[in-house]
N, CA, C and O of each residue as an XYZ file, in Angstrom:
424
protein
N     146.333     -5.928     16.143
C     145.998     -4.661     15.363
C     144.695     -3.887     15.752
O     143.614     -4.463     15.629
N     144.757     -2.636     16.204
C     143.620     -1.902     16.592
C     142.992     -1.157     15.568
O     143.438     -0.035     15.331
N     142.036     -1.587     14.925
C     141.366     -1.059     13.699
C     139.924     -0.267     13.990
O     139.222     -0.564     14.956
N     139.626      0.612     13.184
C     138.434      1.205     13.022
C     137.513      1.037     11.880
O     137.996      0.920     10.753
N     136.414      1.018     12.032
C     135.248      0.692     10.778
C     135.021      2.066     10.110
O     134.785      3.058     10.798
N     135.093      2.113      8.817
C     134.888      3.276      8.050
C     133.558      3.066      7.393
O     133.276      3.992      6.632
N     132.746      2.208      7.460
C     131.448      1.920      6.686
C     131.796      0.408      5.558
O     132.649     -0.476      5.471
N     130.647      0.794      4.913
C     130.445     -0.318      3.966
C     131.587     -0.148      2.736
O     131.986      0.937      2.313
N     132.002     -1.418      2.282
C     132.934     -1.367      1.312
C     132.190     -0.960      0.073
O     132.746     -0.365     -0.850
N     130.787     -1.328      0.073
C     129.866     -0.963     -1.317
C     129.941      0.498     -1.346
O     129.638      0.989     -2.434
N     130.312      1.412     -0.303
C     130.282      2.711     -0.234
C     131.225      3.399     -1.306
O     131.043      4.588     -1.567
N     132.246      2.664     -1.943
C     133.318      2.722     -2.811
C     133.425      2.032     -3.894
O     133.940      0.914     -3.900
N     132.807      2.790     -5.265
C     132.741      1.845     -6.513
C     134.100      1.308     -6.743
O     135.104      1.971     -6.482
N     134.142     -0.013     -7.282
C     135.409     -0.392     -7.907
C     136.050      0.512     -8.807
O     135.470      1.079     -9.732
N     137.251      0.634     -8.522
C     138.215      1.451     -9.210
C     138.103      2.760     -8.899
O     138.315      3.578     -9.794
N     137.736      3.226     -7.531
C     137.668      4.798     -7.245
C     138.121      4.734     -5.847
O     138.247      3.691     -5.206
N     138.364      5.964     -5.406
C     138.768      6.112     -4.020
C     137.934      7.151     -3.248
O     137.350      8.066     -3.830
N     137.902      6.968     -1.874
C     136.998      7.825     -1.016
C     137.911      8.295      0.045
O     138.954      7.745      0.400
N     137.359      9.451      0.536
C     138.423     10.132      1.808
C     137.583      9.970      3.010
O     136.388     10.266      3.016
N     138.225      9.493      4.038
C     137.541      9.220      5.296
C     138.635      9.997      6.463
O     139.842     10.097      6.243
N     138.012     10.474      7.632
C     138.628     11.245      8.351
C     139.162      9.965      9.521
O     138.261      9.211      9.886
N     140.320      9.756      9.997
C     140.696      8.538     10.773
C     141.829      9.167     11.933
O     142.999      9.431     11.656
N     141.319      9.306     13.026
C     142.267      9.869     14.076
C     142.588     11.334     13.866
O     143.684     11.676     14.311
N     141.799     12.343     13.233
C     142.094     13.548     12.843
C     143.079     13.521     11.544
O     143.798     14.512     11.417
N     143.169     12.674     10.744
C     143.995     12.628      9.450
C     142.957     12.018      8.410
O     142.179     11.084      8.604
N     143.135     12.779      7.254
C     142.102     12.401      6.134
C     143.119     11.203      5.421
O     144.300     11.381      5.123
N     142.377     10.011      5.245
C     142.941      8.913      4.425
C     142.119      8.768      3.154
O     140.906      8.972      3.215
N     142.616      8.479      2.172
C     142.134      7.821      0.793
C     142.164      6.337      1.069
O     143.128      5.701      1.496
N     140.674      5.768      0.688
C     140.681      4.260      0.699
C     140.397      4.010     -0.904
O     139.884      4.900     -1.583
N     140.747      2.806     -1.430
C     140.669      2.799     -2.869
C     140.145      1.336     -2.886
O     140.485      0.561     -1.992
N     139.244      0.912     -3.991
C     138.491     -0.180     -4.141
C     139.201     -0.754     -5.643
O     138.734     -0.357     -6.710
N     140.218     -1.596     -5.608
C     140.858     -1.774     -6.892
C     139.842     -2.852     -7.658
O     138.931     -3.446     -7.081
N     140.119     -2.966     -8.836
C     139.354     -3.782     -9.747
C     139.152     -5.244     -9.304
O     138.099     -5.806     -9.607
N     140.128     -5.908     -8.583
C     140.273     -7.287     -8.174
C     139.467     -7.332     -6.800
O     139.346     -8.451     -6.301
N     138.845     -6.142     -6.059
C     137.939     -6.053     -5.079
C     138.796     -5.707     -3.847
O     138.240     -5.395     -2.795
N     140.375     -5.764     -3.970
C     140.905     -5.654     -2.513
C     140.895     -4.126     -2.403
O     140.536     -3.439     -3.359
N     141.312     -3.558     -1.165
C     141.641     -2.230     -0.757
C     143.033     -1.943     -0.398
O     143.867     -2.761     -0.009
N     143.186     -0.662     -0.579
C     144.500      0.061     -0.248
C     144.023      1.291      0.440
O     142.867      1.708      0.356
N     145.050      1.892      1.178
C     144.856      3.363      1.777
C     145.873      3.842      1.876
O     146.847      3.137      2.141
N     145.984      5.115      1.710
C     146.965      6.258      1.782
C     146.461      7.564      2.428
O     145.291      7.945      2.393
N     147.466      8.188      3.008
C     147.185      9.697      3.197
C     146.490     10.369      2.117
O     146.917     10.270      0.966
N     145.480     11.026      2.385
C     144.478     11.693      1.288
C     145.211     12.803      0.837
O     144.487     13.348      0.004
N     146.262     13.426      0.942
C     146.621     14.711      0.573
C     148.008     14.548      0.085
O     148.885     14.079      0.810
N     148.234     14.955     -1.220
C     149.452     14.809     -2.043
C     150.400     15.921     -1.353
O     150.074     17.107     -1.298
N     151.661     15.387     -0.810
C     152.530     16.472     -0.260
C     153.096     17.491     -1.161
O     153.725     18.452     -0.716
N     152.850     17.270     -2.652
C     153.465     18.163     -3.600
C     152.575     19.750     -3.646
O     153.029     20.885     -3.500
N     151.618     19.442     -3.822
C     150.710     20.764     -3.761
C     149.357     20.658     -2.998
O     148.455     21.481     -3.158
N     149.283     19.700     -2.245
C     147.907     19.462     -1.425
C     146.917     18.740     -2.305
O     145.767     18.716     -1.865
N     147.120     18.194     -3.369
C     146.046     17.852     -4.218
C     145.294     16.292     -3.527
O     145.842     15.391     -2.891
N     144.113     16.421     -3.882
C     143.130     15.408     -3.167
C     143.121     13.668     -3.826
O     142.283     13.159     -4.571
N     144.205     13.131     -3.311
C     144.599     11.900     -3.695
C     143.471     10.757     -3.888
O     143.616      9.728     -4.548
N     142.396     11.128     -3.222
C     140.969     10.089     -3.226
C     140.352     10.331     -4.506
O     139.678      9.436     -5.017
N     140.520     11.526     -5.124
C     140.129     11.797     -6.671
C     140.984     11.349     -7.595
O     140.677     11.459     -8.782
N     142.172     10.781     -7.222
C     143.320     10.580     -8.329
C     142.731      9.291     -8.975
O     141.784      8.626     -8.553
N     143.517      9.069    -10.131
C     143.134      7.917    -11.014
C     144.028      6.690    -10.554
O     145.258      6.734    -10.558
N     143.328      5.658    -10.181
C     143.924      4.575     -9.778
C     144.250      3.519    -10.759
O     143.359      3.296    -11.578
N     145.375      2.791    -10.859
C     145.705      1.541    -11.678
C     145.854      0.463    -10.854
O     145.347      0.502     -9.733
N     146.513     -0.568    -11.254
C     146.654     -1.811    -10.609
C     147.417     -1.518     -9.062
O     146.973     -1.901     -7.980
N     148.581     -0.796     -9.269
C     149.257     -0.504     -8.102
C     149.926      0.987     -7.604
O     150.822      1.267     -6.808
N     149.040      1.792     -8.472
C     149.554      3.327     -8.082
C     148.157      4.048     -8.273
O     147.143      3.686     -8.870
N     148.482      5.294     -7.498
C     147.484      6.535     -7.798
C     148.065      7.762     -8.308
O     149.104      8.231     -7.845
N     147.421      8.280     -9.240
C     147.759      9.579     -9.757
C     147.246     10.935     -9.131
O     146.035     11.138     -9.049
N     148.067     11.760     -8.737
C     147.503     12.835     -8.098
C     146.814     13.577     -9.278
O     147.357     13.565    -10.383
N     145.460     14.316     -9.048
C     144.750     14.870    -10.055
C     145.345     16.193    -10.415
O     145.122     16.643    -11.539
N     146.108     16.880     -9.533
C     146.560     18.017     -9.852
C     147.869     18.226    -10.626
O     147.950     19.053    -11.535
N     148.838     17.490    -10.257
C     150.066     17.766    -11.028
C     150.863     16.300    -11.622
O     151.977     16.346    -12.145
N     150.106     15.065    -11.444
C     150.516     13.966    -11.887
C     151.553     13.093    -10.944
O     152.012     12.026    -11.353
N     151.835     13.555     -9.840
C     152.584     12.843     -8.980
C     151.977     11.370     -8.800
O     150.760     11.188     -8.812
N     152.981     10.244     -8.618
C     152.473      8.873     -8.893
C     152.766      8.372     -7.464
O     153.787      8.771     -6.905
N     151.850      7.440     -6.785
C     152.174      6.965     -5.367
C     151.633      5.492     -5.532
O     150.635      5.070     -6.115
N     152.647      4.840     -4.807
C     152.515      3.162     -4.823
C     151.383      2.952     -3.785
O     151.481      3.274     -2.600
N     150.472      2.469     -4.266
C     149.189      1.993     -3.371
C     149.546      1.242     -2.247
O     148.885      1.330     -1.212
N     150.744      0.349     -2.363
C     150.971     -0.584     -1.297
C     152.076      0.149     -0.022
O     152.070     -0.139      1.174
N     152.923      1.097     -0.681
C     153.693      1.507      0.117
C     153.570      3.297      0.397
O     154.156      3.870      1.315
N     152.860      3.836     -0.410
C     153.008      5.198     -0.325
C     154.283      5.867     -1.096
O     154.482      7.080     -1.025
N     155.038      5.091     -1.754
C     155.998      5.912     -1.924
C     155.629      6.639     -3.411
O     154.747      6.258     -4.181
N     156.470      7.699     -3.590
C     156.134      8.793     -4.618
C     157.249      8.123     -5.659
O     158.462      8.144     -5.449
N     156.547      7.471     -6.927
C     157.277      6.957     -7.984
C     158.052      8.342     -8.897
O     158.816      8.154     -9.844
N     157.743      9.424     -8.482
C     158.158     10.605     -9.128
C     159.631     11.244     -8.489
O     160.357     12.077     -9.033
N     159.801     10.661     -7.329
C     160.941     10.959     -6.444
C     160.827     11.977     -5.465
O     161.860     12.371     -4.924
N     159.718     12.469     -5.149
C     159.416     13.558     -4.193
C     158.853     12.703     -2.736
O     159.024     11.492     -2.591
N     158.281     13.434     -1.892
C     158.098     13.012     -0.789
C     156.951     12.027     -0.795
O     155.952     12.280     -1.468
N     157.039     10.905     -0.075
C     156.142      9.750      0.012
C     154.888     10.189      0.824
O     154.938     11.280      1.393
N     153.743      9.406      0.924
C     152.787      9.733      1.777
C     152.586      8.257      2.564
O     153.036      7.171      2.200
N     151.861      8.519      3.623
C     151.500      7.423      4.604
C     150.607      6.218      4.087
O     149.489      6.428      3.617
N     151.147      4.954      4.192
C     150.160      3.741      3.721
C     149.567      3.271      4.942
O     150.261      3.237      5.958
N     148.208      2.856      4.966
C     147.655      2.091      5.842
C     147.048      0.760      5.603
O     146.604      0.472      4.492
N     147.010     -0.088      6.636
C     146.745     -1.317      6.366
C     145.067     -1.361      6.484
O     144.496     -0.924      7.483
N     144.430     -1.877      5.470
C     142.844     -1.874      5.470
C     142.517     -3.282      4.792
O     143.177     -3.949      3.995
N     141.268     -3.505      5.385
C     140.784     -4.910      4.796
C     139.248     -4.724      4.872
O     138.715     -3.782      5.458
N     138.660     -5.603      4.292
C     137.266     -5.898      4.357
C     136.736     -6.935      5.290
O     136.933     -8.106      4.964
N     136.115     -6.699      6.366
C     135.492     -7.404      7.322
C     134.645     -8.605      6.791
O     134.261     -8.543      5.624
N     134.315     -9.718      7.571
C     133.191    -10.391      7.066
C     131.903     -9.603      6.906
O     131.078     -9.832      6.022
N     131.808     -8.786      7.703
C     130.247     -7.921      7.215
C     130.132     -7.021      6.294
O     129.116     -6.336      6.181
N     131.233     -6.910      5.472
C     131.295     -6.010      4.342
C     131.798     -4.586      4.722
O     131.875     -3.650      3.927
N     132.127     -4.546      6.022
C     132.803     -2.882      6.364
C     134.205     -2.962      6.005
O     134.915     -3.945      5.792
N     134.453     -1.729      5.982
C     136.044     -1.494      5.631
C     136.698     -1.334      7.094
O     136.154     -0.521      7.841
N     137.746     -1.995      7.533
C     138.597     -2.017      8.707
C     139.945     -1.483      8.158
O     140.634     -1.960      7.256
N     140.205     -0.138      9.082
C     141.583      0.332      8.796
C     142.351      0.225     10.071
O     141.766      0.333     11.149
N     143.763     -0.003      9.987
C     144.613      0.144     11.124
C     145.119      1.670     11.151
O     145.872      2.052     10.254
N     144.826      2.300     11.888
C     145.223      3.853     11.989
C     146.743      3.853     12.665
O     147.327      4.936     12.713
N     147.231      2.964     13.055
C     148.740      3.107     13.384
C     149.685      2.394     12.210
O     150.890      2.274     12.430
N     149.206      2.005     11.171
C     150.031      1.268     10.090
C     151.083      2.659      9.570
O     150.741      3.813      9.828
N     152.373      2.343      8.819
C     152.837      3.322      8.374
C     153.835      3.899      9.221
O     153.907      3.593     10.411
N     154.741      4.856      8.585
C     155.632      5.554      9.538
C     155.054      6.989     10.087
O     154.200      7.630      9.474
N     155.608      7.377     11.258
C     155.015      8.269     11.693
C     153.875      8.630     12.057
O     153.696      9.768     12.491
């Protein structure tokens, strides 16, 4: 896996997301209540909503503009529309966020 460091996991409060630029693409990284991380494309394909600002639950993020719901593990749109790209993301031993920019389709 070719990974990129995005900064400290402490930059993302538990239960929230932050947008990062990864290889020219905007990626939303979420820190779940259990401390694990998930990452998706940061823009909702429905109307361009900022997914990093969406409400997150255990396994989904809800777009703040029109309520489209995306699976945090796969990027699948649970409303039946276009899905978003999912990325592998981990916390390194030093507490930094490491993302695989090549994860997901296309």
